[in-house]
C-alpha positions in Angstrom: -29.2 1.2 -19.7 -29.1 0.9 -16.1 -25.4 -0.5 -16.1 -24.7 2.8 -18.2 -26.5 5.0 -15.7 -24.8 3.4 -12.7 -21.3 4.0 -14.5 -22.1 7.5 -15.1 -23.1 8.0 -11.5 -19.7 6.4 -10.3 -17.7 8.8 -12.6 -19.7 12.0 -11.9 -18.8 11.1 -7.8 -15.3 10.7 -8.5 -15.0 14.0 -10.5 -16.7 15.5 -7.7 -14.5 14.3 -4.7 -11.3 15.1 -7.1 -12.5 18.7 -7.9 -13.9 19.8 -4.6 -11.9 19.1 -1.5 -13.6 17.6 1.4 -14.5 20.1 4.5 -12.1 19.6 7.3 -13.4 17.9 10.6 -14.3 20.2 13.3 -11.4 20.6 15.7 -12.0 19.0 18.9 -8.7 18.8 20.4 -8.9 22.7 21.2 -11.6 24.5 23.1 -11.5 28.2 23.7 -13.2 29.6 26.7 -13.7 33.2 27.6 -15.1 35.2 30.6 -16.2 38.9 30.2 -18.0 41.4 32.6 -19.8 43.2 30.2 -20.5 46.3 32.4 -24.1 46.9 32.9 -25.8 45.2 29.6 -29.3 46.4 30.3 -32.1 46.7 27.6 -33.8 50.0 27.4 -37.1 48.9 28.6 -38.4 49.6 32.1 -39.0 46.5 34.4 -41.2 47.6 37.2 -39.6 44.7 39.3 -36.4 45.8 39.1 -34.2 48.8 39.8 -33.4 49.4 36.2 -34.8 53.0 36.0 -31.1 54.4 35.0 -30.9 52.4 32.3 -33.8 53.4 30.3 -34.3 56.6 27.8 -35.7 58.8 30.4 -33.3 57.6 33.2 -30.1 58.9 34.3 -27.8 57.3 31.5 -30.3 58.2 28.7 -29.9 54.6 27.5 -31.7 54.2 24.2 -31.7 51.5 21.9 -29.4 53.0 19.4 -26.5 52.8 22.4 -27.9 49.2 23.3 -27.3 47.9 19.7 -24.1 49.7 19.3 -23.0 47.9 22.4 -24.1 44.6 21.3 -22.3 44.7 18.2 -19.3 46.1 19.7 -19.4 42.9 22.2 -19.8 40.7 19.0 -16.9 42.1 17.5 -14.9 41.7 20.3 -15.5 37.8 20.5 -15.3 37.3 16.6 -11.7 39.0 17.6 -10.4 37.2 20.7 -9.7 33.7 19.3 -7.9 35.3 16.2 -9.4 32.6 13.6 -12.6 31.5 15.5 -15.2 32.6 18.0 -14.7 31.3 21.5 -16.7 27.9 22.2 -17.8 28.8 25.8 -18.1 32.7 27.2 -19.0 33.2 30.8 -20.8 36.8 31.1 -21.3 39.0 34.2 -23.7 42.0 34.2 -26.4 40.5 31.9 -29.8 42.2 32.7 -32.1 39.5 31.0 -32.7 36.8 28.7 -33.6 39.4 26.0 -30.2 40.9 25.7 -28.9 37.3 25.1 -31.1 37.0 22.4 -30.2 40.1 20.8 -26.5 39.4 21.2 -26.6 35.8 20.0 -29.3 36.4 17.3 -29.0 39.8 15.8 -25.3 40.6 15.8 -22.1 39.0 14.0 -22.4 36.1 16.5 -25.6 34.8 14.8 -23.6 32.7 12.3 -21.6 31.0 15.4 -24.6 28.8 16.4 -24.7 30.1 20.0 -27.0 29.0 22.7 -27.0 30.4 26.3 -28.0 29.6 29.8 -29.2 32.3 32.0 -31.5 32.3 35.1 -33.2 35.4 36.6 -31.0 37.1 39.2 -32.3 37.9 42.7 -29.9 40.9 42.5 -31.9 44.1 43.2 -30.9 45.6 40.0 -31.4 42.6 38.2 -28.2 41.7 36.9 -26.8 38.4 36.8 -24.5 35.9 34.9 -24.8 34.0 31.8 -23.1 31.1 29.7 -22.9 31.1 25.9 -21.8 28.1 24.3 -21.6 26.6 20.7 -24.4 24.0 20.3 -22.2 21.9 17.6 -19.1 22.1 19.9 -20.5 21.6 23.5 -23.3 19.7 24.8 -25.0 21.0 28.4 -26.4 18.4 30.0 -27.3 19.9 33.2 -27.5 23.4 34.6 -28.8 25.3 37.6 -28.4 28.5 39.7 -26.8 28.2 43.3 -28.2 30.7 45.6 -25.9 32.6 48.0 -27.8 33.8 51.2 -25.7 35.4 53.7 -26.3 34.0 57.3 -25.5 37.4 58.7 -27.8 39.2 56.4 -30.5 37.0 55.4 -32.8 39.5 53.9 -30.2 40.4 51.1 -30.7 39.9 47.5 -27.4 38.6 45.9 -26.3 37.4 42.5 -26.3 33.2 41.9 -23.4 31.2 40.9 -24.0 29.6 37.5 -23.3 26.0 37.3 -23.1 24.0 34.1 -22.0 20.6 33.3 -21.0 20.4 29.9 -19.7 17.7 27.2 -16.9 18.4 24.7 -15.6 15.4 22.7 -17.5 12.8 25.0 -15.6 14.2 28.0 -17.3 16.0 31.3 -16.4 19.5 32.1 -17.8 21.3 35.2 -18.2 24.9 34.9 -18.9 27.6 37.4 -19.6 31.4 36.4 -19.4 33.8 39.4 -20.0 37.6 40.0 -19.5 38.3 43.7 -20.5 41.2 45.8 -18.8 44.3 44.7 -16.6 46.6 47.1 -19.1 49.4 46.8 -19.7 50.9 50.2 -16.1 49.9 51.5 -13.7 47.0 50.8 -13.7 45.9 54.4 -17.4 46.0 55.1 -18.0 43.7 52.4 -15.1 41.2 52.8 -17.3 38.8 54.7 -20.0 38.6 51.6 -17.0 37.6 49.1 -16.0 35.2 51.9 -19.0 33.3 52.1 -19.1 33.1 48.5 -16.0 31.2 48.5 -16.8 29.1 51.0 -20.1 28.3 49.1 -18.2 27.8 45.9 -15.6 25.5 47.9 -18.2 23.3 48.9 -19.4 22.6 45.4 -15.9 22.1 44.0 -15.5 19.5 47.0 -18.4 17.6 46.4 -17.4 17.1 42.6 -13.6 15.8 43.9 -15.1 13.7 46.3 -16.9 11.9 43.5 -14.2 12.2 41.1 -10.8 13.5 42.4 -9.7 13.8 38.6 -12.8 15.9 37.6 -12.3 18.7 34.9 -13.4 22.0 36.8 -13.1 25.6 35.5 -14.3 28.2 37.7 -14.4 31.9 35.8 -15.7 35.4 37.1 -15.4 38.5 38.3 -14.6 37.8 42.1 -14.2 41.5 43.0 -11.0 40.3 45.0 -7.5 39.7 44.0 -6.0 36.2 43.9 -4.2 37.0 47.1 -7.2 38.3 48.8 -8.6 35.9 51.7 -11.9 35.0 49.9 -9.6 33.7 47.0 -6.5 32.1 48.7 -7.8 31.3 52.2 -11.5 30.4 51.7 -11.7 29.1 48.3 -7.9 27.6 48.6 -7.1 28.4 44.9 -3.2 28.3 45.0 -0.4 29.2 42.9 0.6 26.2 40.9 4.2 27.6 40.2 4.7 27.6 44.0 2.2 25.3 45.5 1.7 22.5 43.1 1.7 19.7 45.8 -0.3 21.4 48.2 -3.7 21.9 46.3 -6.6 20.6 44.4 -7.7 24.3 42.7 -5.3 26.7 41.3 -5.8 30.0 40.1 -4.1 31.3 36.7 -3.7 34.7 37.4 -1.0 35.2 39.7 1.5 35.6 36.7 -0.1 39.2 35.9 -0.2 40.4 39.7 3.7 40.5 39.6 3.7 42.7 36.3 1.0 45.3 37.3 -1.1 43.9 34.7 -4.8 43.0 35.1 -8.3 43.3 34.0 -9.4 46.3 36.0 -7.8 49.4 36.7 -8.2 51.5 39.9 -6.1 54.9 39.7 -2.9 53.7 38.5 -3.4 50.1 39.7 -4.2 47.2 37.4 -5.7 44.0 39.0 -7.1 40.6 38.3 -10.5 41.1 39.6 -11.5 38.5 36.8 -9.9 35.3 37.2 -9.8 31.7 35.9 -9.5 29.2 38.3 -8.8 25.3 37.5 -8.8 21.8 39.0 -5.4 20.2 39.4 -6.4 17.6 37.0 -6.3 20.2 34.2 -2.7 21.3 34.8 -1.4 17.6 34.8 0.1 17.0 31.6 -0.4 13.2 31.7 -4.2 13.8 31.6 -6.2 13.8 28.5 -7.1 17.4 28.7 -4.9 20.2 30.0 -4.8 24.2 30.1 -2.7 25.2 27.2 0.6 26.3 28.7 -0.8 26.4 32.0 -1.6 29.9 31.7 -4.5 32.4 30.6 -4.6 35.7 28.6 -5.9 38.8 29.4 -7.3 40.3 25.9 -6.0 43.9 25.9 -6.5 44.9 22.3 -5.9 48.5 21.5 -9.9 49.3 20.6 -10.4 48.1 24.6 -8.3 50.8 25.9 -7.9 54.3 25.9 -5.6 57.1 27.2 -5.5 57.6 30.7 -4.7 61.2 31.1 -4.9 61.4 35.0 -2.9 58.6 36.0 -1.0 57.8 32.9 -0.5 54.8 30.5 -3.9 53.6 29.2 -7.3 52.6 31.0 -10.4 50.5 30.0 -12.6 52.1 27.4 -16.0 52.3 29.1 -19.6 52.6 28.0 -19.9 55.6 30.6 -17.9 57.5 33.0 -20.5 58.7 35.4 -23.5 60.1 33.5 -21.4 60.9 30.4 -21.7 58.6 27.5 -18.2 57.3 26.0 -19.7 54.7 23.8 -16.9 52.1 24.9 -16.9 48.7 25.8 -16.8 47.7 29.6 -14.6 48.9 32.6 -13.2 45.4 32.4 -11.0 43.4 30.2 -11.8 39.7 29.0 -9.9 36.9 29.7 -9.4 33.5 27.9 -7.8 30.2 27.8 -7.4 27.3 25.6 -8.4 23.5 26.8 -6.3 21.3 24.6 -6.4 17.5 24.3 -2.9 15.9 24.9 -1.3 14.4 21.7 
């Protein structure tokens, strides 16, 4: 009787294997990384410790939960579309108010099936906005993270957004991630240049410390830098070079140079498109002899039609924003997202 049952069990197992195809193994040879400045992702609750009154129901923007949830769901739809067949593995975010908005984004929208977790530290910024990192827990392991304070020696009382550092493991290999949102140009570009230069010096020190330990470290820097690839904060102080022209003369390279030559970018000022949002990577990720590399040594600006609207004043198109002044438009952001693919060498 026991032999008969065992035979039946074996036959049933064989039938199941032949009848139902095995699930494919997760792809551990390609990882999608995205950065997006979501433009003022506040919840409508007033926080007496922050200057967030404008983004409350009775504030300047009349920011309600209906508008808040619409923005969350729109952002989720964007992330579900940006990588064609799957959502990104790692997402850097700027202009995040607090942990509550990340909870809502990850667990109450279409992203809830994607198994995201997040890293976020409260920002010293007077408005309370900072940066964050989303990652798929089944694809990426975060073994260490912390905020890097930026205090200007020439303005020690200022409250500035931190740089977020995270040490990640993908398919047993270590990846160093930095998420940035540097001082804006509000108040004048020239007057704020020293602040962005100081951000660059701080970040360069962090990069050099990693390269001192391991000259082949895999490093990816992302963010809204409020400067362009050729500005001195990026080119001189951070020393992020153009790989096509300076491959032998640097350890850090900016992937956005190709767009600057074509009037393409992530943010539009009057008729000018520029790359305020950038990816910069260590040289090890551009060497096709290494285990991991950036696919095609390039990045992509995601400019899907639903993120754009007609620019009646300057021609062409512009970003579809949530607000234009106090007027509610119901759009996404004043920035476009960027993405890159990290691939394992065959």
